[in-house]
C-alpha positions as CSV (number, residue, x, y, z in Angstrom):
1,X,15.1,98.4,7.6
2,X,15.1,101.5,9.7
3,X,12.5,100.0,12.0
4,X,14.7,97.0,12.7
5,X,17.7,99.2,13.6
6,X,15.5,101.2,15.9
7,X,14.1,98.1,17.6
8,X,17.6,96.7,18.1
9,X,18.6,100.0,19.7
10,X,15.6,99.9,22.0
11,X,16.4,96.4,23.2
12,X,19.8,97.8,24.3
13,X,18.8,101.2,25.7
14,X,15.1,101.6,26.1
15,X,11.7,100.3,27.2
16,X,8.9,99.5,24.8
17,X,5.3,99.5,26.0
18,X,2.4,98.2,24.0
19,X,-1.0,99.7,24.9
20,X,-4.3,97.8,25.1
21,X,-5.2,99.1,21.6
22,X,-1.9,97.8,20.2
23,X,0.0,101.2,20.0
24,X,3.7,100.9,20.5
25,X,5.3,103.6,22.7
26,X,9.0,103.6,23.1
27,X,10.8,105.3,26.0
28,X,14.5,105.8,26.6
29,X,15.8,103.8,29.6
30,X,16.9,106.9,31.4
31,X,13.2,108.2,31.4
32,X,11.6,105.1,33.0
33,X,14.7,103.7,34.8
34,X,14.9,100.4,33.0
35,X,16.0,97.3,34.8
36,X,19.3,96.7,36.7
37,X,20.9,95.9,33.3
38,X,20.0,99.3,31.9
39,X,22.4,101.6,33.6
40,X,21.6,105.3,33.3
41,X,25.2,106.0,32.3
42,X,24.5,104.1,29.1
43,X,21.9,106.6,28.0
44,X,23.3,109.3,25.7
45,X,22.2,112.2,27.9
46,X,23.2,110.6,31.3
47,X,24.1,113.2,34.0
48,X,27.4,111.4,34.6
49,X,30.1,110.7,32.1
50,X,31.7,107.2,32.0
51,X,35.4,107.4,32.6
52,X,37.8,105.2,30.7
53,X,38.5,103.1,33.9
54,X,34.8,102.3,34.2
55,X,34.2,104.8,37.0
56,X,31.7,107.6,36.7
57,X,32.8,111.3,36.8
58,X,30.4,114.0,38.0
59,X,29.9,116.7,35.4
60,X,31.2,120.2,36.2
61,X,28.9,122.8,34.7
62,X,29.9,126.3,33.7
63,X,29.7,129.0,36.5
64,X,32.0,131.7,35.2
65,X,32.3,133.7,32.0
66,X,35.2,132.6,29.8
67,X,35.8,136.2,28.7
68,X,35.7,138.3,31.9
69,X,35.7,135.6,34.6
70,X,32.6,136.9,36.4
71,X,29.5,134.9,37.4
72,X,27.5,133.8,34.4
73,X,24.1,135.2,33.5
74,X,22.0,132.4,32.1
75,X,20.1,134.9,29.9
76,X,23.3,135.8,28.0
77,X,24.8,133.1,25.9
78,X,26.2,132.1,22.5
79,X,25.3,128.7,20.9
80,X,28.0,127.2,18.8
81,X,28.2,123.6,17.4
82,X,25.5,122.3,19.7
83,X,27.1,123.8,22.8
84,X,25.9,126.8,24.9
85,X,28.5,129.2,26.2
86,X,27.1,131.3,29.0
87,X,28.5,134.8,29.6
88,X,28.4,137.4,32.3
89,X,27.1,140.3,30.2
90,X,26.2,141.3,26.6
91,X,29.6,143.0,26.3
92,X,31.2,139.5,26.1
93,X,29.0,138.2,23.2
94,X,31.0,139.7,20.3
95,X,34.3,138.2,21.6
96,X,32.8,134.7,21.8
97,X,31.1,135.0,18.5
98,X,34.4,136.0,16.9
99,X,36.4,133.1,18.4
100,X,34.0,130.5,19.8
101,X,36.4,127.6,19.5
102,X,38.9,129.5,21.7
103,X,36.5,130.0,24.5
104,X,35.0,126.5,24.3
105,X,38.6,125.0,24.5
106,X,39.5,127.2,27.4
107,X,36.4,126.1,29.4
108,X,36.8,122.4,28.5
109,X,40.5,122.5,29.4
110,X,39.5,123.5,32.9
111,X,37.1,120.5,33.2
112,X,33.9,122.4,32.5
113,X,31.2,120.5,30.6
114,X,29.4,123.0,28.4
115,X,25.6,123.0,28.3
116,X,24.2,121.3,25.3
117,X,21.5,122.7,23.1
118,X,18.4,120.5,23.1
119,X,18.4,118.3,19.9
120,X,16.4,115.2,21.0
121,X,13.0,114.6,22.5
122,X,13.2,113.7,26.2
123,X,10.4,111.1,25.8
124,X,11.3,109.3,22.6
125,X,14.9,110.3,22.0
126,X,14.1,111.3,18.4
127,X,15.1,114.6,16.7
128,X,13.1,117.5,18.0
129,X,10.6,119.5,16.0
130,X,11.0,123.2,17.0
131,X,7.3,123.8,16.1
132,X,6.2,121.4,18.8
133,X,6.9,122.2,22.4
134,X,5.5,122.5,26.0
135,X,6.3,125.5,28.0
136,X,6.5,125.0,31.8
137,X,7.8,127.2,34.6
138,X,9.5,129.6,32.2
139,X,11.2,126.8,30.2
140,X,10.5,125.4,26.8
141,X,10.7,121.6,26.2
142,X,10.9,120.7,22.5
143,X,9.4,117.4,21.4
144,X,9.5,115.2,18.4
145,X,5.8,114.4,17.8
146,X,2.3,115.0,19.2
147,X,2.4,111.6,20.9
148,X,5.0,113.0,23.4
149,X,2.9,116.0,24.5
150,X,0.8,114.1,27.0
151,X,3.7,112.6,28.8
152,X,5.4,116.0,29.2
153,X,2.2,117.7,30.2
154,X,1.6,115.1,32.9
155,X,5.1,115.5,34.4
156,X,6.8,118.5,33.0
157,X,9.2,119.0,36.0
158,X,10.4,115.4,35.5
159,X,11.4,116.1,31.9
160,X,13.0,119.4,32.7
161,X,15.1,117.8,35.4
162,X,16.0,114.9,33.1
163,X,17.2,117.3,30.4
164,X,19.0,119.8,32.8
165,X,20.7,117.0,34.7
166,X,22.1,115.7,31.5
167,X,23.6,119.1,30.6
168,X,20.9,120.3,28.2
169,X,20.2,124.1,28.5
170,X,16.5,124.6,27.8
171,X,15.4,127.7,25.9
172,X,13.4,130.2,28.0
173,X,9.7,130.3,27.4
174,X,8.3,133.7,26.5
175,X,6.4,135.2,29.4
176,X,4.0,137.6,27.8
177,X,0.4,136.8,28.8
178,X,0.7,133.0,28.6
179,X,-0.6,130.3,30.8
180,X,1.9,128.4,33.1
181,X,1.8,125.4,30.7
182,X,1.4,125.9,27.0
183,X,1.6,123.5,24.1
184,X,2.2,124.6,20.6
185,X,0.6,122.2,18.1
186,X,2.4,121.0,14.9
187,X,1.5,123.2,11.9
188,X,-0.3,121.3,9.2
Protein backbone atom coordinates (compact mmCIF):
# COMPACT_ATOMS: atom_id res chain seq x y z
CA UNK A 1 0.00 0.00 0.00
CA UNK A 2 2.83 2.42 0.77
CA UNK A 3 4.00 2.19 -2.85
CA UNK A 4 0.59 3.25 -4.17
CA UNK A 5 0.55 6.26 -1.87
CA UNK A 6 4.05 7.23 -3.01
CA UNK A 7 3.13 6.88 -6.69
CA UNK A 8 0.00 9.03 -6.23
CA UNK A 9 2.18 11.64 -4.58
CA UNK A 10 4.63 11.52 -7.48
CA UNK A 11 1.91 12.06 -10.04
CA UNK A 12 1.01 15.28 -8.24
CA UNK A 13 4.44 16.60 -7.33
CA UNK A 14 7.26 14.77 -9.07
CA UNK A 15 8.77 13.19 -12.12
CA UNK A 16 9.34 9.46 -12.51
CA UNK A 17 11.93 8.19 -14.96
CA UNK A 18 12.41 4.56 -15.96
CA UNK A 19 15.88 3.62 -17.17
CA UNK A 20 16.68 1.28 -20.04
CA UNK A 21 17.22 -1.53 -17.56
CA UNK A 22 13.84 -0.98 -15.92
CA UNK A 23 14.97 0.85 -12.79
CA UNK A 24 12.57 3.48 -11.53
CA UNK A 25 14.05 6.78 -10.43
CA UNK A 26 11.79 9.38 -8.86
CA UNK A 27 12.67 13.04 -8.65
CA UNK A 28 10.79 15.89 -6.96
CA UNK A 29 9.29 18.35 -9.43
CA UNK A 30 11.38 21.18 -8.01
CA UNK A 31 14.60 19.34 -8.93
CA UNK A 32 13.82 18.73 -12.60
CA UNK A 33 11.37 21.56 -13.14
CA UNK A 34 8.34 19.47 -14.11
CA UNK A 35 5.89 20.78 -16.66
CA UNK A 36 3.84 23.95 -16.61
CA UNK A 37 1.33 22.20 -14.38
CA UNK A 38 4.00 21.48 -11.75
CA UNK A 39 4.59 24.82 -10.11
CA UNK A 40 7.73 25.06 -7.98
CA UNK A 41 5.59 26.69 -5.28
CA UNK A 42 3.77 23.34 -4.83
CA UNK A 43 6.96 21.61 -3.79
CA UNK A 44 7.43 21.42 0.01
CA UNK A 45 10.81 23.17 -0.04
CA UNK A 46 9.97 25.87 -2.58
CA UNK A 47 11.88 29.15 -2.12
CA UNK A 48 8.65 31.13 -2.10
CA UNK A 49 5.74 30.70 0.25
CA UNK A 50 2.24 30.65 -1.18
CA UNK A 51 0.16 33.44 0.34
CA UNK A 52 -3.51 32.94 1.17
CA UNK A 53 -4.58 35.14 -1.75
CA UNK A 54 -2.66 32.92 -4.18
CA UNK A 55 0.25 35.33 -4.56
CA UNK A 56 3.80 34.36 -3.75
CA UNK A 57 5.75 35.99 -0.96
CA UNK A 58 9.55 36.20 -0.98
CA UNK A 59 11.14 34.63 2.06
CA UNK A 60 13.01 36.95 4.41
CA UNK A 61 15.96 35.06 5.89
CA UNK A 62 17.59 35.89 9.22
CA UNK A 63 20.38 38.50 9.16
CA UNK A 64 20.48 39.68 12.78
CA UNK A 65 20.97 37.97 16.13
CA UNK A 66 17.72 37.79 18.15
CA UNK A 67 19.61 38.29 21.41
CA UNK A 68 22.04 41.17 20.76
CA UNK A 69 20.79 42.49 17.41
CA UNK A 70 24.18 42.25 15.69
CA UNK A 71 24.95 40.62 12.35
CA UNK A 72 24.70 36.84 12.48
CA UNK A 73 27.71 34.50 12.34
CA UNK A 74 26.61 31.40 10.40
CA UNK A 75 29.09 29.31 12.39
CA UNK A 76 27.20 30.06 15.63
CA UNK A 77 23.67 28.70 15.88
CA UNK A 78 21.16 26.72 17.92
CA UNK A 79 18.88 24.11 16.31
CA UNK A 80 15.43 23.72 17.86
CA UNK A 81 12.38 21.83 16.53
CA UNK A 82 13.83 21.63 13.01
CA UNK A 83 14.66 25.34 12.87
CA UNK A 84 18.12 26.90 12.95
CA UNK A 85 18.55 30.14 14.90
CA UNK A 86 21.73 31.99 13.96
CA UNK A 87 23.49 34.16 16.52
CA UNK A 88 26.18 36.82 16.51
CA UNK A 89 28.48 35.15 19.03
CA UNK A 90 28.88 32.19 21.38
CA UNK A 91 27.81 34.43 24.26
CA UNK A 92 24.22 34.33 22.95
CA UNK A 93 23.96 30.52 22.75
CA UNK A 94 22.93 29.94 26.38
CA UNK A 95 20.15 32.53 26.24
CA UNK A 96 18.61 30.88 23.15
CA UNK A 97 19.04 27.36 24.54
CA UNK A 98 17.24 28.48 27.71
CA UNK A 99 14.23 29.99 25.89
CA UNK A 100 14.31 28.96 22.22
CA UNK A 101 10.57 29.48 21.65
CA UNK A 102 10.87 33.12 22.79
CA UNK A 103 13.56 33.88 20.23
CA UNK A 104 11.88 31.91 17.44
CA UNK A 105 8.65 33.84 18.03
CA UNK A 106 10.47 37.18 18.11
CA UNK A 107 12.13 36.47 14.75
CA UNK A 108 8.99 35.10 13.12
CA UNK A 109 6.93 38.06 14.40
CA UNK A 110 9.22 40.35 12.38
CA UNK A 111 8.60 38.31 9.22
CA UNK A 112 11.85 36.34 9.34
CA UNK A 113 11.76 32.81 7.97
CA UNK A 114 14.15 30.74 10.05
CA UNK A 115 16.49 28.37 8.29
CA UNK A 116 15.39 24.75 8.36
CA UNK A 117 17.56 21.83 9.36
CA UNK A 118 17.91 19.38 6.44
CA UNK A 119 15.56 16.45 6.96
CA UNK A 120 14.87 15.31 3.38
CA UNK A 121 17.03 14.18 0.49
CA UNK A 122 17.25 16.82 -2.26
CA UNK A 123 17.06 14.13 -4.96
CA UNK A 124 14.28 11.78 -3.84
CA UNK A 125 12.59 13.77 -1.09
CA UNK A 126 12.82 10.88 1.39
CA UNK A 127 14.10 11.13 4.97
CA UNK A 128 17.87 11.59 5.11
CA UNK A 129 20.36 9.04 6.41
CA UNK A 130 22.99 11.02 8.35
CA UNK A 131 25.52 8.27 7.61
CA UNK A 132 25.27 9.01 3.87
CA UNK A 133 26.36 12.38 2.51
CA UNK A 134 28.35 14.27 -0.09
CA UNK A 135 30.64 17.10 0.99
CA UNK A 136 31.18 19.90 -1.50
CA UNK A 137 32.58 23.40 -1.19
CA UNK A 138 32.60 23.22 2.60
CA UNK A 139 28.98 22.07 2.85
CA UNK A 140 27.48 18.68 3.68
CA UNK A 141 24.52 17.39 1.67
CA UNK A 142 22.75 14.48 3.38
CA UNK A 143 21.06 11.85 1.20
CA UNK A 144 18.52 9.10 1.68
CA UNK A 145 20.23 6.25 -0.20
CA UNK A 146 23.24 5.26 -2.30
CA UNK A 147 21.18 5.75 -5.43
CA UNK A 148 21.20 9.53 -4.91
CA UNK A 149 24.98 9.85 -4.60
CA UNK A 150 25.66 9.99 -8.35
CA UNK A 151 23.15 12.75 -9.00
CA UNK A 152 24.59 14.94 -6.25
CA UNK A 153 28.20 14.22 -7.23
CA UNK A 154 27.40 15.17 -10.82
CA UNK A 155 25.88 18.56 -9.90
CA UNK A 156 26.57 19.33 -6.23
CA UNK A 157 26.19 23.11 -6.66
CA UNK A 158 22.71 22.60 -8.10
CA UNK A 159 21.59 20.65 -5.01
CA UNK A 160 23.24 23.08 -2.60
CA UNK A 161 21.40 25.95 -4.31
CA UNK A 162 18.12 24.03 -4.28
CA UNK A 163 18.37 23.38 -0.55
CA UNK A 164 19.61 26.83 0.43
CA UNK A 165 17.06 28.63 -1.75
CA UNK A 166 14.34 26.71 0.06
CA UNK A 167 15.62 27.85 3.44
CA UNK A 168 17.60 24.75 4.43
CA UNK A 169 20.79 25.45 6.34
CA UNK A 170 23.40 22.88 5.34
CA UNK A 171 25.80 21.59 7.95
CA UNK A 172 29.41 22.59 7.40
CA UNK A 173 31.72 19.89 6.08
CA UNK A 174 34.85 19.22 8.14
CA UNK A 175 37.88 20.74 6.43
CA UNK A 176 40.73 18.62 7.81
CA UNK A 177 42.76 17.04 4.99
CA UNK A 178 39.77 16.10 2.85
CA UNK A 179 39.21 16.27 -0.89
CA UNK A 180 36.87 18.95 -2.26
CA UNK A 181 34.13 16.36 -2.77
CA UNK A 182 33.74 13.43 -0.46
CA UNK A 183 31.12 10.71 -0.19
CA UNK A 184 30.59 8.75 2.96
CA UNK A 185 29.17 5.30 2.17
CA UNK A 186 26.38 3.74 4.20
CA UNK A 187 27.66 1.47 6.95
CA UNK A 188 26.73 -2.17 6.51
